[in-house]
N, C-alpha and C positions, 0 to 999 in steps of 0.2 A: 119908906118907899121900897117896894119890891123890885129887885134888879132882875131884868129879863135878859141876863147874859148867860148863855149856855156854857158850862164848864168845858175847859179844853179837852179833857179826856172823854167827854161825851159827844164831841163833834165827830160825825161820821166821815169816813174816808171817801173822797170823791171818786167814783168809778171813771169819770172822765180823765182825771189825773193819772189813774192807774193805766188806763188804755193808752194814753198819750205816751207814757214811758215804755210800755210794753211794745207798742207799735214801732217806736223809735229804735228799740233794740233789734226788732225783727228786720227793719229796713237796713240797718248796718250789716246784719248777717247776710241779707240778700245781695247787697252791694259787694261784699267780700266774696260771696259765692260766685257772682257773675264773673269777677276777675279770675279767681282761682280755677273755676271750671274751664274758662277759655285757655288759661296757661297749661292746664293738664289735658287739654283737648277732649274734655267731656262733651263740649258742644262748640259750635262754630261762632264766627263773628256776628252773624245776624241774630242768633239765639242769645248771645251775650248782650247785645244791645236791647233786645226785647226785654230781657230780665232787668236791665238797668232802667229802661223806660218805665217798667212797672214799679220799680223801686222809687222813682221820682214821683209818680202819682201817689204812691203810698206815703212818701215823705211829706207831700203837701198836706195830706189828710192828717198826718201826725203833728205837723206844725199847727194846723187849725185846732186840733184837740188840745195841744199844749196851751195855746192862747186862751181857749175856752176854760181849760183847767185853772189857769192863772187867775182869770176873772172870778171863777166860782170859789176858789180857795184863798183869795186875797184876805189878809188879816181883817177881822171883823165879820167875815162871812161865817156861815154855819157848816162849812165843810173843811176837812183837812186834805193835804196833798199838794200844797204849794211847791214844796221842794221837788216832788215828782214831776210836776208840770214844768218847772224851770229846767230840770234835768233833761226832759224830753226835748225842749226847745234848744238847749245848748248842744245836744247831740245832733239834732237834725240840721241846724243852720249850716255848719261847715260840711256836713255830709252831702248836702244838696248843692253847695256852692259851685263845685266843679262841673257837674253835669248841666246845671242851669246856665253857667257861663259858656259852656261848650255849645249848648243849644242856641244861646243868644248870638254867639259868634257866627255860627253856621247860618243863622237867619240874616245876618248883616253882610256876609261875604258871599262871593259867587260860588256855585256848586262845583268847584274844581278841586282836584286832588293830585295834580301833576304840575309842578312848578319848575321852571328852568330860567337860568340867566340868559340863555341863547334860545330865542323862540323861532329863529329861522333854521337853525341847525342844532337842535338840542343834543346834549351828550347822550349816547346810547348805552343801554344795558346789555351786556353780553353774558355775564355770569351770575349776577344777583337774581335770586328767584322771585322777581317781582311779577305781578300779574299785568303790569302796564308797560310792556316792553316798548310798544310804539306810542309816541307822543300823540295825544288826541287831536291835534291840529289847530286850524286857524281860529275856530270859535273860542276854544279854551285860551288860545294865545291872546286874543283881544280882551277876554275877561280878565286875564292876568294883568295885562298892561293897565287896565282901568283900575284894578284893585291894588296892585303892587308895583307902581311905576319905578320904585327904587331898586327892584330886583334886576340887577344889571351885571354884565361881566366885570371882572376886576383885573386890573393890571398891576402886577407887583414888580418893582424895579430891582429884580435879582435874577441870576441865572436859573434856568428851568430845573436843573438838578437840585439846587438848594431849595427851591420852592417845593419841589416834589417831596423831598425828605421832610421838610417842615409840615407839609400837608398830611403825610402819612402819620407823623407824630401827633398832629392835632386830632386826626380821626380817632386815634387810640386814646388821647386825653379826654375826648368827648364820650368815651365809653362805647363807641360803635364797633360792630364786628366787621373786621376787614374781610372782604370776599375776594377781591382781586387787587393786586399791586403790579402794574406793568410800567416800569420806568421808561422803557423804549417807546411806548405808545403815549406816555403822559396820562395814563388812565388809572383811576382808583374807583373801586366799587365797594360799598359797605352796606350793612343792614343795621337799622336802628330799632331797638326794642323799647317801647314806652314803659315807663317805670311801673305804673300800677296795673294796667290791663294786659301788658305784654303784647300790644298790637305791633305788627311789623311794618316798618317803612323802609324804603330803599333809596340809596344815594349813589349818584354817579358824578365823579369829578374829572374834568378834562383840563389838562395843562397844555398850552401852546406857546412856543417860543415866538416872541415878537421883537421888533427892533429896539424897543425900550425896556425889555425885560420878559415877563411871563404873563400871559393872559390866563385867567382862571375862570372856567365855566363850571356850573354846578346844577344838578337836577335832583330834585327830591320828590318822591311819589309815595302815596299811601297804598300799601299792597291790598288792603281790604276796604270795603265799603263804597258808598257813593253818596252824592248829595253835599259834598264839601268836607273839608278837613279842619274847619275852624281856624284856619290860618297857620296850622302847625308846620306845614312844609315851607311856607315863606319865612316863618320865624326861624326855622332851622337853617336855611340858607343865609339869612341875614346875620344870625349869630355866628355862624361858622366863618363867613367872609370877614366879619368884623374882627374875629380872633386872628385870622390869617393876615390881616392887614398890619398887625403889629410887626415891628422890624424883624427881618429874617436874620437869625444868628449867622455871623460871618465865620 
């Protein structure tokens, strides 16, 4: 019986597998370029997001090509390139995970980028170079209450000077850049730079002496963009207040 099995070294390399890997590498380069270009001020926030959005579309195509390549080059098929297709898929899935999660979060959360523990009298920005000095008002406040009901002022049962010192230390521990430290006013302002893209957010913290200790209010805003922050400002306040809630050193 004649065996109709094509020798391994005669199997042609699948162009689909090659294109999947090549496109995946290009997408990674584009994602890195979007971040580096913004940090180096080659282009602005909007241009960086447009580049990233294009990369996401290209990444979806790369994943489709990788899956097609896996099917075409699976053992027993007459094409080589399974490793290339698998590599393209492995590269793309984590690369797209963050922007896709960001887009999903923005679609599920209200389009707000200014979060405060005190919605009647939000902490003010005096020195941080934010573009959102004035709180956007009642509409945003109602959206915040519905989306983040747990974002509330916190009272610490310790003297205001101790809480102030602890708060400044914690801001530094979080890696934020201190802009203003005013103990007499109970006011701290800081700028947060995101790890990957270097986007700037601004934070204002206000401490007020109360009968039972110190009230802590906090406001976090995104300096750039519109259409929502994916929950990042609320998460920042939640995480910071949780850390501050730990016992104050005596």
